[in-house]
C-alpha positions in Angstrom: 0.0 0.0 -0.1 1.6 3.2 -1.1 1.4 6.3 1.1 3.8 8.5 -0.7 4.1 9.6 -4.3 7.3 11.4 -5.7 6.9 13.2 -9.0 9.5 14.4 -11.5 8.4 17.8 -13.1 9.6 18.2 -16.8 7.6 15.9 -19.3 5.5 14.8 -16.3 3.6 17.9 -15.7 5.2 20.6 -17.9 6.0 19.8 -21.5 9.7 20.0 -22.6 11.4 20.3 -25.9 14.8 18.6 -25.0 16.3 19.0 -28.5 15.8 22.7 -28.6 18.8 23.8 -26.5 21.0 21.2 -28.4 20.0 22.7 -31.7 20.8 26.1 -30.4 24.2 24.9 -29.2 25.0 23.1 -32.5 24.3 26.5 -34.3 26.9 28.1 -32.1 29.4 25.3 -32.9 29.0 22.6 -30.4 30.1 19.3 -31.9 31.4 16.9 -29.3 30.2 17.2 -25.7 33.3 17.2 -23.5 33.3 15.9 -19.9 34.2 19.5 -18.7 30.9 20.7 -20.4 28.9 18.0 -18.9 30.3 18.7 -15.5 29.4 22.4 -15.9 25.8 21.6 -16.6 25.6 19.2 -13.7 27.3 21.7 -11.3 24.7 24.3 -12.4 21.8 21.9 -11.9 23.1 21.1 -8.4 23.2 24.8 -7.6 27.0 24.9 -7.2 27.1 28.0 -9.6 24.9 31.0 -9.7 23.2 31.8 -13.1 25.7 34.7 -13.9 28.7 32.4 -13.4 27.0 29.6 -15.4 26.2 31.9 -18.3 29.7 33.4 -18.3 31.3 29.9 -18.4 28.9 28.8 -21.1 30.0 31.9 -23.3 33.5 30.5 -23.3 32.2 27.4 -25.1 30.1 29.6 -27.5 32.1 32.8 -28.2 29.9 33.7 -31.2 26.7 33.8 -29.0 25.7 36.7 -26.8 24.8 36.0 -23.1 21.3 36.7 -24.0 21.3 34.3 -26.8 22.7 31.6 -24.6 20.1 32.2 -21.9 17.2 32.1 -24.4 18.7 29.0 -26.1 19.1 27.3 -22.7 15.6 28.1 -21.7 14.1 27.0 -25.1 13.6 23.5 -23.6 10.6 25.0 -21.4 7.2 24.7 -23.1 3.6 24.7 -21.8 1.9 23.4 -18.7 -1.4 21.8 -19.7 -4.2 22.9 -17.5 -5.7 19.4 -17.2 -2.5 18.1 -15.5 -2.6 21.0 -13.0 -6.2 20.1 -12.3 -5.2 16.4 -11.9 -2.6 17.2 -9.2 -4.9 19.7 -7.4 -7.6 17.0 -7.2 -5.1 14.6 -5.8 -3.9 17.2 -3.1 -7.6 17.9 -2.2 -8.2 14.1 -1.6 -5.2 14.0 0.7 -4.8 10.1 0.2 -1.1 10.5 -0.4 2.0 12.5 0.6 2.8 14.3 -2.6 6.5 15.2 -3.2 8.1 16.9 -6.2 11.7 16.0 -7.0 13.1 17.6 -10.1 16.5 18.2 -11.7 15.8 21.9 -12.3 18.2 24.9 -12.3 17.5 28.4 -11.4 17.2 29.8 -15.1 14.7 27.1 -16.0 12.5 27.6 -12.9 12.4 31.4 -13.8 11.3 30.4 -17.3 8.6 28.0 -15.9 7.2 30.8 -13.7 7.4 33.3 -16.5 5.5 30.9 -18.9 3.0 29.7 -16.4 2.5 33.0 -14.6 3.1 33.2 -10.8 -0.6 32.4 -9.8 -0.5 29.1 -11.8 2.9 28.2 -10.5 1.8 28.8 -6.9 -1.3 26.7 -7.5 1.0 23.8 -8.7 3.6 24.3 -5.9 1.1 24.4 -3.0 -0.2 20.8 -4.2 2.9 19.2 -2.6 3.9 18.5 0.9 7.6 18.8 -0.2 9.0 20.6 -3.3 12.6 19.6 -4.0 14.5 21.3 -6.9 18.1 19.9 -7.5 19.6 23.4 -7.6 18.1 24.2 -4.1 19.2 20.9 -2.4 22.6 20.5 -4.1 21.8 17.0 -5.3 20.5 15.6 -8.6 19.0 12.5 -10.1 20.1 9.7 -10.7 22.7 9.9 -7.9 21.5 7.6 -5.0 22.1 10.2 -2.4 19.1 12.2 -3.7 16.6 9.4 -3.1 17.9 8.8 0.4 17.7 12.5 1.1 14.1 12.6 0.2 13.3 9.5 2.3 15.2 10.8 5.3 14.1 14.3 5.3 10.4 13.5 5.0 10.7 10.3 7.2 9.2 8.1 4.5 9.6 4.3 4.0 10.8 3.2 0.6 8.4 0.3 0.6 5.5 2.7 0.9 6.7 5.1 -1.8 5.9 5.4 -5.5 8.1 7.3 -7.9 7.4 8.7 -11.5 9.9 9.9 -13.9 10.4 10.2 -17.7 14.0 9.2 -17.6 14.8 5.4 -17.2 18.1 6.1 -15.6 16.3 7.9 -12.8 13.7 5.2 -12.2 16.3 2.5 -12.2 18.3 4.4 -9.5 15.2 4.9 -7.4 14.4 1.2 -7.7 17.8 0.5 -6.2 16.7 2.5 -3.2 13.8 0.2 -2.8 11.2 2.7 -4.4 8.6 1.2 -6.7 8.9 3.4 -9.9 7.2 4.1 -13.2 9.2 5.2 -16.2 6.6 7.3 -18.0 6.9 7.0 -21.7 6.5 10.6 -23.0 4.0 10.8 -25.9 2.6 7.4 -25.1 1.5 7.8 -21.5 0.4 10.7 -19.3 0.6 11.5 -15.6 -3.1 11.4 -15.3 -3.0 7.6 -15.8 -0.9 7.4 -12.6 -3.4 5.4 -10.4 -3.6 2.6 -12.9 0.3 2.3 -12.9 0.5 1.9 -9.1 
């Protein structure tokens, strides 16, 4: 019997275009992704750099792009948040049958863009649905590192055996299952979060 549900954010609630930033970077000359570049992205996602420093470091990889172009290209991943999904999670929150937790690899620039796209009122409607709202850049941890799942379990005093997790990235759900959390790797475009109860 599950008592707790942990949700990813991107491509679970809000739609993403994961190719858009890559297309922008390829236009600016990105060919091979070097480990140093990946480390920069992960460090920013974990909140180890502020946005100004991140954009400055990104500009060294893309000298032909302005800081504003880099910021716009970086944020091009963020699309719309369908109202039916917001209503779905609001209904779950009203029913109070489960502890609801958000756990997302989200950096500071992306969450700013999310709020800009959604509007502050809609974003607050979404955020208040959750008992805990964890963004990677605020807790200095990111999926699929095992520490992040243990952090959520420990900080909210949850039992893994009573917890269900949904994420669109298989690497993340495989890692959560190693922590004893039953998980659903949602297939974007084929499945939708509103099908959640049938997957538990």
